[in-house]
C-alpha positions as CSV (number, residue, x, y, z in Angstrom):
1,M,8.0,55.7,-150.0
2,K,6.4,53.8,-147.2
3,N,3.5,55.7,-145.5
4,T,4.0,55.7,-141.8
5,E,0.9,57.7,-140.9
6,R,-1.9,56.0,-139.0
7,S,-5.6,56.8,-138.7
8,G,-8.0,57.0,-135.7
9,A,-6.9,56.7,-132.1
10,A,-3.4,55.8,-133.1
11,Q,-2.8,59.4,-134.1
12,R,-3.5,60.7,-130.6
13,P,-0.4,61.5,-128.6
14,T,0.2,59.6,-125.4
15,H,1.1,62.8,-123.6
16,P,-0.4,66.3,-124.2
17,V,1.7,68.4,-126.4
18,T,2.6,71.8,-125.0
19,G,4.1,74.8,-126.7
20,T,7.5,74.1,-125.2
21,Q,7.6,70.5,-126.4
22,R,7.1,71.4,-130.1
23,K,10.2,71.2,-132.2
24,K,11.3,74.6,-133.5
25,P,11.3,74.7,-137.3
26,P,14.7,75.3,-138.9
27,E,15.6,78.9,-139.4
28,P,15.5,80.1,-143.1
29,V,18.8,81.2,-144.6
30,P,19.0,84.2,-146.9
31,H,20.2,83.6,-150.5
32,V,23.2,85.9,-150.1
33,R,24.7,83.5,-147.5
34,Y,24.5,80.6,-150.0
35,V,26.2,82.8,-152.6
36,M,28.9,83.9,-150.3
37,R,29.7,80.3,-149.3
38,A,30.0,79.5,-153.0
39,I,32.4,82.4,-153.5
40,R,34.5,81.4,-150.5
41,S,34.8,77.8,-151.8
42,T,35.8,79.1,-155.2
43,A,38.3,81.4,-153.7
44,I,40.0,78.6,-151.8
45,A,39.9,75.9,-154.4
46,F,40.3,77.8,-157.7
47,M,41.2,81.4,-157.2
48,A,44.2,80.7,-154.9
49,P,45.9,78.3,-157.4
50,T,45.2,80.9,-160.1
51,V,47.0,83.6,-158.2
52,V,50.0,81.3,-157.4
53,A,50.3,79.8,-160.9
54,P,52.3,82.6,-162.5
55,L,54.9,82.2,-159.8
56,L,55.5,78.5,-160.6
57,P,58.0,77.1,-163.1
58,A,56.3,76.2,-166.4
59,P,56.8,72.4,-166.0
60,I,54.9,72.2,-162.7
61,K,52.3,74.9,-163.4
62,P,49.7,72.4,-164.5
63,L,49.9,70.8,-161.0
64,R,47.9,73.8,-159.7
65,L,44.8,72.0,-161.0
66,V,45.6,68.9,-159.0
67,A,46.1,71.1,-155.9
68,G,42.8,72.8,-156.7
69,G,41.1,69.4,-156.9
70,L,42.4,68.4,-153.4
71,L,41.3,71.8,-152.0
72,Y,37.9,71.4,-153.7
73,A,37.5,67.9,-152.2
74,D,38.3,69.3,-148.8
75,Q,35.7,72.0,-149.2
76,Q,33.1,69.3,-149.8
77,Q,34.0,67.7,-146.4
78,L,33.8,70.9,-144.3
79,P,30.6,71.0,-142.1
80,S,28.1,73.4,-143.6
81,D,25.9,75.8,-141.6
82,M,23.0,75.5,-144.1
83,R,21.2,72.8,-146.1
84,F,18.1,72.3,-148.3
85,N,15.0,71.0,-146.6
86,P,13.8,68.4,-147.5
87,P,17.1,67.0,-148.6
88,P,17.3,66.3,-152.3
89,A,17.8,62.8,-153.7
90,K,20.8,61.7,-155.6
91,R,19.4,63.0,-158.9
92,G,18.5,66.3,-157.4
93,Q,22.0,66.7,-155.8
94,F,23.6,66.0,-159.2
95,A,21.4,68.5,-161.0
96,G,22.1,71.2,-158.4
97,M,25.8,70.6,-158.5
98,L,25.8,70.7,-162.3
99,L,23.9,74.0,-162.4
100,G,26.4,75.4,-159.8
101,L,29.5,74.4,-161.8
102,A,28.4,74.7,-165.4
103,P,28.7,78.5,-165.6
104,F,32.4,78.3,-165.2
105,I,32.7,77.1,-168.8
106,P,31.1,80.1,-170.5
107,A,32.6,82.5,-168.0
108,F,36.2,81.4,-168.8
109,A,35.4,81.4,-172.5
110,L,34.0,84.9,-172.3
111,Q,36.9,86.1,-170.3
112,A,39.4,84.8,-172.8
113,H,37.4,86.3,-175.7
114,L,37.2,89.7,-174.0
115,T,40.9,89.7,-173.1
116,E,41.9,89.0,-176.7
117,T,39.4,91.5,-178.3
118,W,37.8,94.2,-176.1
119,C,40.8,94.7,-173.7
120,A,43.3,94.5,-176.6
121,S,41.5,97.2,-178.7
122,E,43.3,100.4,-178.2
123,G,41.1,103.2,-176.9
124,S,38.4,100.8,-175.6
125,I,37.2,101.0,-172.0
126,G,38.6,97.5,-171.5
127,N,42.0,98.6,-172.8
128,R,42.1,101.7,-170.6
129,M,41.2,99.6,-167.6
130,A,44.0,97.1,-168.4
131,V,46.5,100.0,-168.8
132,A,45.4,101.6,-165.6
133,S,45.7,98.4,-163.5
134,Q,49.1,97.6,-165.0
135,Q,50.3,101.1,-164.2
136,A,48.9,100.8,-160.6
137,W,50.7,97.4,-160.3
138,T,54.0,98.8,-161.6
139,G,53.8,101.7,-159.2
140,F,53.1,99.3,-156.3
141,C,56.0,97.1,-157.3
142,S,58.4,100.0,-157.4
143,R,58.2,100.3,-153.6
144,F,60.0,97.0,-153.2
145,P,63.8,96.5,-153.5
146,K,65.0,96.6,-157.1
147,R,65.3,92.8,-157.6
148,V,62.0,92.0,-156.1
149,A,60.3,94.9,-158.1
150,E,61.7,93.5,-161.4
151,V,60.3,90.1,-160.7
152,A,56.9,91.4,-159.4
153,A,56.5,93.7,-162.4
154,R,56.5,90.6,-164.7
155,Y,53.5,89.2,-162.8
156,P,50.5,89.0,-165.3
157,I,48.3,91.1,-163.0
158,N,45.6,91.8,-165.7
159,F,45.2,88.1,-166.6
160,V,44.9,87.0,-163.0
161,L,42.4,89.8,-162.2
162,A,40.3,88.9,-165.2
163,R,40.4,85.2,-164.4
164,C,39.4,85.8,-160.7
165,V,36.6,88.1,-161.8
166,A,35.3,85.4,-164.1
167,Q,35.5,82.8,-161.3
168,V,33.5,85.1,-158.9
169,A,30.9,85.8,-161.6
170,A,30.6,82.0,-162.3
171,A,30.2,81.3,-158.6
172,I,27.5,83.9,-158.2
173,V,25.5,82.7,-161.2
174,G,26.1,79.0,-160.5
175,S,25.0,79.2,-156.8
176,S,21.9,81.3,-157.9
177,L,20.9,78.7,-160.5
178,S,21.5,75.8,-158.0
179,A,19.4,77.5,-155.3
180,G,16.7,78.4,-157.7
181,Y,16.5,74.8,-158.9
182,H,16.0,73.5,-155.4
183,R,13.5,76.1,-154.4
184,A,11.5,75.5,-157.5
185,R,11.1,71.9,-156.3
186,G,9.8,73.0,-152.9
187,R,13.1,72.8,-151.0
188,K,14.0,75.6,-148.6
189,L,17.4,76.7,-147.6
190,V,17.6,76.5,-143.8
191,A,20.2,76.8,-141.1
192,R,22.1,73.7,-139.9
193,K,23.7,73.3,-136.5
194,L,27.5,73.0,-136.7
195,P,29.5,70.6,-134.6
196,P,31.0,72.3,-131.5
197,V,34.5,71.6,-132.7
198,K,35.5,71.8,-136.4
199,P,37.1,68.6,-137.5
200,R,40.8,68.9,-138.4
201,L,42.2,68.1,-141.8
202,Q,43.5,64.7,-140.6
203,Q,40.1,63.8,-139.3
204,R,38.4,64.9,-142.5
205,I,40.8,62.8,-144.6
206,A,40.4,59.8,-142.4
207,A,36.6,60.1,-142.6
208,R,36.3,60.2,-146.4
209,P,39.7,59.3,-148.0
210,E,37.9,58.2,-151.2
211,V,36.8,61.8,-151.8
212,Y,40.4,63.2,-151.6
213,A,41.7,60.3,-153.7
214,A,39.0,61.1,-156.3
215,G,39.9,64.9,-156.2
216,G,43.5,64.2,-156.8
217,A,43.0,61.6,-159.5
218,L,40.2,63.3,-161.5
219,F,41.9,66.7,-161.6
220,T,45.0,65.0,-163.1
221,V,43.1,64.8,-166.4
222,P,42.8,68.6,-166.9
223,A,46.3,69.0,-165.5
224,L,47.6,66.7,-168.2
225,L,45.6,68.5,-170.9
226,D,47.2,71.7,-169.8
227,T,50.8,70.5,-170.4
228,R,52.6,71.0,-173.7
229,L,52.1,67.4,-174.5
230,G,48.4,67.6,-173.7
231,L,47.9,70.8,-175.8
232,A,49.8,69.2,-178.7
233,L,47.5,66.1,-178.5
234,L,44.4,68.3,-178.5
235,Q,45.6,70.2,-181.6
236,K,46.5,66.9,-183.3
237,A,43.0,65.6,-182.5
238,G,41.6,68.6,-184.4
239,V,40.5,70.8,-181.5
240,P,40.7,74.5,-182.6
241,R,43.3,76.5,-180.7
242,A,40.6,78.9,-179.5
243,S,38.6,76.0,-178.1
244,I,41.4,74.4,-176.1
245,G,40.7,76.5,-173.1
246,T,37.1,75.5,-173.1
247,V,38.0,71.8,-173.3
248,V,40.3,72.1,-170.3
249,T,37.7,74.1,-168.3
250,T,35.1,71.5,-169.2
251,S,37.3,68.7,-167.9
252,V,37.8,70.7,-164.7
253,V,34.1,71.1,-164.2
254,G,33.6,67.3,-164.9
255,A,36.3,66.5,-162.3
256,A,34.7,68.7,-159.7
257,L,31.2,67.3,-160.4
258,T,32.4,63.7,-160.1
259,T,34.4,64.5,-156.9
260,A,31.4,66.1,-155.3
261,M,29.2,63.1,-156.1
262,V,31.5,60.4,-154.8
263,P,29.1,58.0,-152.9
264,R,29.6,57.4,-149.2
265,E,30.7,53.8,-148.5
266,R,28.0,51.8,-146.8
267,K,28.9,50.5,-143.4
268,A,28.7,46.7,-143.0
């Protein structure tokens, strides 16, 4: 980096510096705000498609991942009220994003394992929690008209709750790891001034169409893997059935990381 400092008289300011002229340092942001922003982004991009997925016909259910990719791309374009100072370089951005997204892989694997073992073992705390939540859901559905109640009762409430809990846990751990990585390298989380008017969706797409295109295209890969054909190909390739979910989740994380790191086009 080029050193722009000068020595001697060149360092003296032309005009006296007063207290009112000094630039106010950026206000530090507590860690909890960074975590809450990660949870909010996760809820919009991944939890919402998870909640809606059981209501979709089986043939189009994998498209929830493509929708999640577009939502994730949009989350990356929203103006943020915080940033790390000094800003990380490209390699630092990649490492921080990787640490923020990687926990989703073990979180989903652990959730699937606990669902099939701990929660399925009769008499265990997990099984009692699952039974209690199912009974509460059934009682709630009984308040609706009969036809609606019958459809709602078939909703896999326990699976959705378990998956959403795993997503929240992954977002908390990932944001903590990402923030810790940046702070260990001398970067501080500080407030950032937001624009007076939030850009509309059309404006965000027009500003960075390549990010939305990447989100839609890259998340097509896990969507294809989640189809019957994709699952059959994975099994044919020798992937154990218990590891298929991990492969799909890893492809989702890879798509999200690549989408977030799409470079900005240089202006001529």
